[in-house]
N, C-alpha and C positions, 0 to 999 in steps of 0.2 A: 232746291238741291238737285244736282245732276252728277252723272258719272259715266264712265265707259268701262266695259268688261270685255275681255278677249279670251278666246280659247282655241285650241288646235286639236284636230282629230285626224289620225292617219288611217286611211282606208286602203289596205293592201289588196283587197279583192277587186278593186277597180283598176289596178295597174298604175302604180306610182301616182297616187292622188293625195293631196293634202287639202283638207277643208279648213278654212279659217273663219271663225264665227265672231262677230262683233255685236255688242249691244249698247245702246245709248239709253240711259235712264233719266227721266225728267219728272219734276213734281208739278202737278196741276191742282185745281180746286177739288177734283174728284179723286185725287190720290197720285199714284205713280204710274207713268206710262213707259213701257219698254218697247223700243223699236229695234228689231233684229235685222241684221244684214249678213250675207254670207258671200264668200269669194272662193272659187275653186282654183287652186294653183297646181298645175301639172309639171312633171319633170321633163327632161329632154326626150324628145321623140313622141310626146303626147300633147294633145290640145284639149281645152275644156269644152264640154258639151253638157250644159245644165249642171247637174251636181256630180258628174263623173268625168273621167278622162278617156279619150279615145286615141289610138295610135295614129301617127301620121301615115298616109298611104304610101308615099314614095320614098325610096332611098335617097340619101343626100349625094351630091357629086363628091368626087375624091377631095379629101382635105377640107370637108365642110361638116357642119353639125346643125342639128335643130336646137335652138335655145329652149329653155323651159317655157311652157305655156303657148308655144306657137309652132307652126309648120313652115315658117319662113326661114330657110336655112341661111347660115352665115359661114364665113371662112374661119378656119381654125387659127389660133395664134401662130405667127410666122408666115401667114399667107395674106393676100389681099384679092379683092374681087376685080376681075378684068374680063370683059366680054363674056359674062355668064359663067366663068370658071374661076377657081381659086388658084392663084399663081404664087409661087414661092417668092419671098422677099429676096432682094439682091444679097450676094454673099456678105457675111459679117453683120447683116441687119436682121431685125425681127419686127413683129407688129403685134398689137393686141388683137384678140379674137374679134371678128366682126369688121375688120378694116375693109374699106370699099375702094381704096386706090393705093398706088405705090407710095403716096405721101404718108400713109399710115405706117410704113416701114421706117420708123424713126428711132428705134431702139437698137442698141448694140446686142447682137445675138449671144447665145451661150458660148462661152469660150473666148469672148471678145469684150473689151471694155472701152469706154469713152462716153462723152456726153450724148444726150438725146439729139439725134440729127447727125451724129458722127463728127469727126472721123472715128472709126473703131479700130483698135489695135488688138492683136492676138495676145492672150495670156501667155506668159513665158512658160517654158518647161519648169516643172516643179510647182506650178500654180494651176488654178482652174476657176471657172465661173459657171454655176449651174443654172442660172435664170437670166432671161433677157433684161436689159436695163442698163443704167449708168453705174452700177455698183463696181467696185474694184475687184480685181482677181484675188482669190484667197490662196494662201499657201497650203499645200497638201499636209494633212495631219500626220501625227506620229504613226510610223509603219506604212505610210502611203507614199506613192510616187506617181509622177507623170513625166515621161521623157519627151513628149511631143508638145509643141505650142498650140494654142487655140483649142483647148479641150474643156469639156463641161464636167469632168469628174476625174478623180485620181484612182489608181489601182492599188492592190495590195498583193503581197506574196501569199502563196497558198500555205495551208497547214503543212508542217513538216520542214519548212524552210523559214528563213528570216531575212528581212531587208537589211543589206549591209552597205548600201550606197547612199548618195544624197537624194533629196526629194526629186531631183531631175534625172535620176538614174534608175533603170529597171534592173537592179542587181539583187537577185535572191540567192542566198547561200544555203546549202544543205546543212541540216543539223548534224552533229556528230553521230556516229553509229550508236544505235540502240537508244536514241533520244528523239523527242517529238516536240513540236511547237504548235501553237494555235495560229489560225490565219491572222494576218496583219502583225505578226511579230517583227520586231526591229532590232533585237539584241541577241547575241549569242546565248546569253543567260536565260533567254526565253525558251531555250531547248531543255526540256526536263527528261530525266531518265525514265524509260518505259517500265511497266510492270515486269518484275523478274530481274531488273538491273538496278544498281545503286551507284551513286556518285553525285558530285556537285552539279547544280544547274549550269549548263554549258558543257558538261562532260569533263573527263571521259567517264563512261558508264561501264561498270563491270558486272558480270552475271552473279546472281546469288549462288552461293555454294550449295551442294547437296545438304539436306537437313535444314535449309533455310528457305524463305520465300519473301516475296514483296508483291502485294496485290494492287497497289496504286502507283500513279505517276508522280515523280518528284524526287527529291534528294534524300528522302528518309532511308534509314539503314534497312538491310534485310533482317527479318525477324526469324528466330528459331522456331521450328515446328513445336507445337504444344505437346505436352506429355500424351503418349498414346498415339501420336501421329508421326508420319515420316515422309520424306521426299528423297528419292534416289537420284534425281536429275538436277542439273544446274539451271539457272534462269527460270525458276519455277514461280508461279503466282499463287500456289496453294499447296497444302500438305494433305496427306491421306491418312485416314484412321484405320487401325486394325479392325477387322470385322468382329461382330459379336461371336462369342465362343472362343476368342483368342485374346492374347495380350502381347504388347510390344515389349521385347526384352533386350533389344540391341540399340546401337546408336541411331539417332533420328535420321541419319543419312542412309539407313538400311531398312528394307522391308522385312524386319525380323518379327513376324507375327507367329507366336507359338500357341498351339492348341492347349486349352485348359486340360487339367488332369481328367481322367475318366469320371463320368457321372457328375461333372460340374460345368458351370456356364458363367461367362462374363459378358457385360454389356459392351457395345461398340466403343472403341477408343480406350480400352483398358490398357494399363501399362505395368501392372504388377501381377504376379501369380496369385497374390492374395485377393485380387479382384474376382477370382473364380470362386463361386459359391456352389455348394452341393445342391444337386437337383432334388425336387420333391421325391421322397421315398429313400433318400440317402442322407447320411449324416457324416460329419467330419469337420475339421477346422477349415477356415478360409485358405484356399490354395490346395486342399486335399491332404491326404487321400480321403476319398468318400466311400463309405461302405453302406450296404443295404441295411435298412431297418430290419430288426428281427421280427419274426411273426408275432402278432399280438401287440 
């Protein structure tokens, strides 16, 4: 009977070190024998020294990097080694990391397409290619555009505007007044009325009348202020309550907060005189009048 067991332990205190343990188990006349082996694997910029990882002493040349577990630098992707330096691949071409000659520049670069080894042609406006290799160019997605050929990414319109052209046109139109859109919007109806304004998506948006409010973005109608609350301005996002000791007696578009009768009190947002109750030591109906209790 035999078998193999593996385990992994990360030691952050040694600086990017991963210890991998392996055990081989075999059966003999005396029982089971276990033989343990270990291997230290270091990340970029470190090399193994026994059971720990030490940093490489020197910085890499421009456009180079230290691979994991060694301090022998290599050229980054898109470059190749020439006379002790990393040199960029010819235009439209790219290479895998670690290329040691210009012959390694055999992939079409980002923004260009074609078979390995070329020829490479630029992606058309309205398309892009984000990685080196023989893959085809991809069309810009919804709400995205690219007006230049040979590009590795598409762009989007900012928030508050929407894309109104083709994928090859950088045409961003402003939302109607008092409306707003999210980034990468592509339709007029992506513009929604702002808080305090109401209307269909895409506008027009009109202000909420005094006595009404709208707290959120969208096409919902303005809501009437709740009982005991008011708003005197238009385009409001909230209403205001009458303070304690008063009650609201007029239209909700007016700040008609009336003081409770003498020796009575009402909680905040009251809207009827009967919400005023006599204070301790006084008696009378809700809404007054309130008279002092007799002695005794």
